[in-house]
C-alpha positions in Angstrom: 47.7 -8.0 60.7 44.2 -8.5 62.0 42.7 -10.0 58.8 45.6 -12.7 59.0 44.5 -13.6 62.7 40.7 -13.7 61.6 41.5 -16.1 58.4 43.3 -18.4 61.1 42.6 -18.4 64.7 39.2 -17.3 64.6 38.6 -20.1 62.3 39.8 -22.7 65.0 43.6 -23.0 63.5 45.6 -21.5 66.5 49.1 -21.2 64.6 52.2 -20.1 67.1 54.0 -17.0 65.4 57.7 -16.7 65.4 59.3 -13.4 65.7 62.6 -13.0 65.7 64.3 -10.4 67.9 67.7 -8.0 67.5 69.9 -6.9 70.4 68.4 -3.4 69.4 64.5 -4.9 70.2 65.6 -6.9 73.3 67.2 -4.1 74.8 65.0 -1.6 74.2 62.7 -0.7 77.7 59.8 -0.3 76.4 59.5 -3.7 74.2 57.1 -5.5 76.9 54.6 -2.7 76.9 54.8 -2.5 72.6 54.2 -6.4 72.4 51.2 -6.7 75.0 49.5 -3.6 73.4 49.8 -5.4 70.1 48.8 -8.5 71.7 45.6 -7.0 73.0 44.9 -4.8 69.8 45.0 -7.7 67.8 43.3 -9.9 70.4 46.2 -12.6 70.2 47.1 -14.9 73.0 50.3 -14.6 74.2 50.8 -18.4 74.1 50.8 -18.1 70.0 53.5 -16.1 70.4 57.3 -17.2 70.0 60.1 -14.7 70.5 63.6 -16.1 69.4 66.6 -14.5 70.4 70.7 -14.6 69.6 73.1 -15.8 72.0 74.8 -12.9 70.9 71.6 -10.6 71.3 71.7 -12.0 75.0 74.8 -10.9 75.8 74.8 -7.6 74.9 73.2 -6.7 78.0 72.9 -10.0 80.0 70.9 -8.2 82.9 68.3 -6.4 80.9 68.0 -9.5 78.5 67.3 -11.5 81.1 64.5 -9.0 82.8 63.1 -8.9 79.6 62.7 -12.3 78.6 61.1 -13.0 82.5 58.8 -9.7 81.7 57.9 -11.8 77.9 57.7 -15.1 80.1 55.8 -14.0 82.5 52.9 -12.7 80.2 52.6 -16.2 78.4 55.2 -15.8 75.5 57.4 -18.2 74.5 61.1 -18.3 74.2 
């Protein structure tokens, strides 16, 4: 993915990347840490990452989902 980043972001083409999250991913306690690590590793601005979740994923555990989504939003990630 690093070479892909170089091909578009480094050449002045900031493109948003959309990622669908399953309920399992959304409720993973390590998700925020893993996303943060990947953003740093790839030198990708958080503002270019858009995470998409379904209502079903949120309803699996609304409290944990809201906490996770809030933490991701605080990083600058769109939802």
